C-alpha positions as CSV (number, residue, x, y, z in Angstrom):
1,M,17.5,-0.1,5.0
2,P,14.8,-2.1,6.9
3,L,13.0,-4.4,5.2
4,A,9.9,-3.7,6.7
5,D,10.2,-0.1,5.1
6,A,11.6,-1.2,2.0
7,L,8.0,-3.1,1.5
8,A,6.1,-0.3,2.6
9,A,7.5,1.8,0.0
10,L,7.9,-1.1,-2.9
11,G,4.7,-2.7,-2.1
12,D,4.2,-6.0,-0.8
13,A,3.1,-8.5,-3.9
14,G,3.4,-11.8,-2.2
15,T,6.4,-14.3,-1.6
16,M,7.1,-16.1,-5.2
17,G,8.7,-19.2,-3.4
18,R,12.3,-19.8,-2.3
19,H,15.7,-21.0,-3.5
20,D,19.1,-21.4,-2.4
21,D,22.1,-19.6,-4.6
22,I,25.0,-17.8,-3.7
23,V,24.4,-14.4,-3.3
24,P,26.7,-11.4,-4.2
25,L,27.2,-9.1,-0.2
26,T,27.2,-5.9,-2.5
27,A,23.5,-6.9,-3.2
28,V,22.8,-7.3,0.7
29,V,21.5,-4.1,1.7
30,G,19.4,-4.5,4.8
31,S,18.1,-6.6,7.2
32,A,14.6,-8.0,8.8
33,A,15.3,-6.6,12.3
34,R,18.4,-5.8,13.2
35,S,19.2,-2.4,11.5
36,D,20.3,-0.8,15.1
37,D,23.2,-3.5,15.3
38,F,24.8,-3.0,11.9
39,D,25.6,-0.1,9.4
40,A,24.8,0.2,5.8
41,D,27.8,-1.7,4.8
42,F,27.4,-4.1,8.1
43,G,29.9,-2.6,9.9
44,L,29.2,-3.3,14.0
45,I,27.1,-0.6,15.4
46,N,26.7,-2.6,18.5
47,P,29.9,-3.3,20.3
48,A,28.5,-5.7,22.7
49,L,28.3,-8.0,19.9
50,R,32.2,-7.4,18.8
51,R,33.1,-10.5,20.3
52,R,30.7,-13.0,18.4
53,R,32.2,-11.3,15.3
54,E,35.6,-11.6,16.8
55,A,35.0,-15.3,16.3
56,L,33.2,-16.1,13.0
57,I,36.1,-14.1,11.9
58,A,38.4,-16.5,13.3
59,M,36.1,-19.2,12.0
60,L,36.4,-18.0,8.3
61,R,40.1,-17.3,8.4
62,A,40.7,-20.7,9.6
63,G,38.7,-22.3,6.7
64,D,35.0,-23.5,8.1
65,Y,32.4,-22.2,5.5
66,P,29.6,-20.6,7.7
67,A,25.8,-22.3,7.4
68,P,24.1,-20.2,4.5
69,L,22.6,-16.9,5.0
70,D,18.5,-16.6,5.1
71,L,17.7,-14.0,3.0
72,V,14.7,-12.3,1.9
73,Q,14.9,-10.3,-2.1
74,L,12.9,-8.4,-3.3
75,G,14.0,-6.8,-6.9
76,E,17.9,-7.1,-7.4
77,L,18.2,-6.5,-3.6
78,Y,18.5,-9.0,-0.5
79,F,17.8,-8.4,3.3
80,V,19.1,-10.6,6.0
81,R,16.6,-12.4,8.3
82,D,19.4,-14.8,9.9
83,G,23.0,-14.6,9.2
84,H,23.7,-10.5,9.8
85,H,27.3,-11.7,11.8
86,R,27.9,-13.7,8.5
87,V,27.5,-11.0,6.3
88,S,29.5,-8.5,8.6
89,A,33.1,-11.4,9.0
90,A,32.8,-12.1,5.7
91,K,32.7,-8.4,4.5
92,T,35.2,-7.6,7.3
93,L,37.4,-10.8,5.2
94,G,37.3,-9.0,1.5
95,W,34.6,-12.0,0.4
96,D,32.6,-10.8,-2.6
97,S,29.8,-13.4,-2.0
98,L,27.9,-16.3,0.7
99,P,25.5,-18.6,0.2
100,A,22.1,-18.4,1.0
101,R,18.6,-19.9,1.2
102,I,16.3,-16.9,-0.7
103,T,12.9,-16.3,0.2
104,R,11.7,-14.1,-3.1
105,V,9.0,-11.9,-2.8
106,C,7.0,-9.9,-4.9
107,T,6.8,-6.0,-4.9
108,V,4.8,-3.8,-7.0
109,A,7.6,-1.4,-8.0
110,Y,11.0,-2.9,-8.6
111,A,14.2,-2.7,-6.2
112,M,16.7,-2.1,-8.7
113,S,20.6,-2.5,-7.5
114,C,21.1,1.1,-6.5
115,L,18.5,1.5,-4.5
116,R,18.9,3.0,-1.0
117,T,17.1,4.1,2.1
118,A,17.0,7.7,1.0
119,N,15.1,6.8,-2.5
120,L,12.3,4.9,-0.6
121,P,9.9,8.0,-0.6
122,S,10.4,8.7,-4.5
123,K,9.6,4.6,-4.5
124,A,6.7,5.0,-2.6
125,A,4.9,7.2,-4.9
126,E,6.5,4.7,-7.7
127,R,4.4,2.3,-6.3
128,C,1.0,4.5,-5.9
129,F,1.6,5.1,-9.8
130,L,1.5,1.8,-10.7
131,E,-1.5,1.0,-8.7
132,R,-3.4,4.0,-11.2
133,V,-1.6,2.6,-14.3
134,P,-0.3,-0.9,-13.7
135,L,2.4,-1.3,-16.5
136,P,3.4,-4.7,-17.7
137,D,6.7,-6.7,-15.6
138,D,9.4,-5.3,-17.8
139,L,8.3,-1.9,-18.1
140,R,8.3,-1.6,-14.6
141,R,12.2,-2.8,-14.2
142,D,13.1,0.2,-15.9
143,L,10.9,3.4,-13.9
144,W,12.4,5.7,-11.9
145,L,12.1,9.5,-11.0
146,D,13.6,11.2,-8.4
147,E,10.8,13.5,-7.9
148,R,7.4,12.7,-5.9
149,A,5.7,15.2,-8.0
150,D,6.4,13.5,-11.3
151,W,5.1,10.4,-10.5
152,A,1.9,12.0,-9.5
153,R,2.0,14.2,-13.2
154,L,2.6,10.8,-14.8
155,A,-0.3,9.6,-13.2
156,D,-2.9,12.7,-14.4
157,S,-1.4,12.3,-18.1
158,A,-2.2,8.3,-18.1
159,E,-5.5,8.5,-16.6
160,A,-6.6,11.4,-18.8
161,W,-5.6,9.7,-22.0
162,A,-7.2,6.7,-20.6
163,H,-10.6,8.7,-20.5
164,R,-9.9,10.0,-23.8
165,T,-9.5,6.5,-24.9
166,R,-11.8,4.3,-23.5
167,S,-14.9,5.2,-25.2
168,S,-13.5,4.1,-28.4
169,R,-12.5,0.6,-27.5
170,R,-14.6,-2.3,-28.5
171,G,-15.3,-4.4,-25.4
172,P,-14.8,-4.4,-22.2
173,V,-10.8,-3.3,-20.7
174,T,-9.3,-3.9,-18.1
175,A,-7.0,-1.6,-16.6
176,P,-3.6,-3.5,-17.2
177,E,-4.4,-3.3,-20.9
178,L,-5.3,0.2,-20.7
179,A,-2.0,0.6,-18.8
180,A,0.1,-1.4,-21.3
181,S,-1.7,0.5,-24.7
182,W,-0.9,4.2,-22.8
183,W,2.8,3.5,-23.0
184,R,2.4,1.6,-26.4
185,E,0.6,4.8,-28.0
186,A,1.2,7.6,-25.9
187,V,4.5,7.2,-24.4
188,V,6.6,5.2,-27.2
189,P,5.8,7.9,-30.4
190,V,7.2,10.7,-27.8
191,L,10.4,8.7,-26.9
192,D,10.6,7.6,-31.1
193,R,10.6,11.6,-31.6
194,L,12.8,12.4,-28.5
195,R,15.2,10.2,-28.2
196,P,18.1,11.2,-30.9
197,G,18.2,14.6,-28.8
198,A,17.6,13.8,-25.4
199,A,20.6,13.0,-23.2
200,P,21.8,9.4,-23.2
201,E,21.4,8.4,-19.3
202,L,17.6,9.4,-19.5
203,R,15.2,6.3,-18.9
204,D,12.7,6.4,-21.0
205,V,10.3,7.2,-17.9
206,Q,12.6,10.2,-17.2
207,L,12.5,11.8,-20.8
208,Y,8.8,11.3,-21.2
209,V,7.9,12.7,-18.2
210,T,10.1,15.8,-18.5
211,A,8.6,16.1,-22.0
212,L,5.4,16.5,-20.1
213,A,7.0,19.1,-18.1
214,V,8.6,20.9,-20.8
215,R,4.8,20.9,-23.2
216,D,3.0,22.1,-20.0
217,R,5.7,24.9,-19.5
218,L,6.7,23.5,-15.8
219,G,10.1,22.8,-16.6
220,S,13.4,21.8,-19.2
221,L,16.5,20.1,-19.7
222,E,19.9,21.7,-21.7
223,W,18.6,20.1,-24.9
224,P,18.9,21.6,-28.4
225,D,16.2,24.0,-29.6
226,D,15.1,21.5,-32.5
227,L,14.3,19.4,-29.5
228,A,12.5,21.6,-27.0
229,E,10.2,22.4,-30.2
230,R,9.7,18.6,-31.4
231,V,8.1,18.4,-27.5
232,A,5.8,21.4,-28.1
233,G,4.9,19.7,-31.5
């Protein structure tokens, strides 16, 4: 996954500092500049680099520990700025981690460990939603919808709720305050009502947006009949 593509989709909200750590190689999913040289699992694509990687493999087998990687962290994922061959060689040998110097970047939409290149368009839609409805950080970490249209439907619902309730609130109200109130006052009661009969694998936002679709006769799930009635109610 190219780092530039991930940042464009997720939204770059600024660097949060640097630190050293031991990083699991399963979480290293992308590159800052060399996506054409390595595949998604850091297998070598460019044959011109084979000799260098083989030399690194021999070095690691001999017990020489490599210099720390230079990584960029987005949420739960890491992108290589320097150390592509080291990652490739370590994976070839079955290593599960390497030391790294990490630059952590905050993003508007959160990068979960399951995020891959194919998910970036839906994450870009999520970023647009969060720019319109700036939910608190603790809620952003569990947001996931597959369809871009669902994010637009969710934003429209939140903004309609905010428009209805804004006039009843005293004093200035910021967008983050309204977003948190929408989730607490509009979303949570629906989740409390529907969660007992819903598919357990659904995240909260998935359950709520599906409830919106059922309510508006735009979709359904294989829920018990009484759950569909509760959505309608």
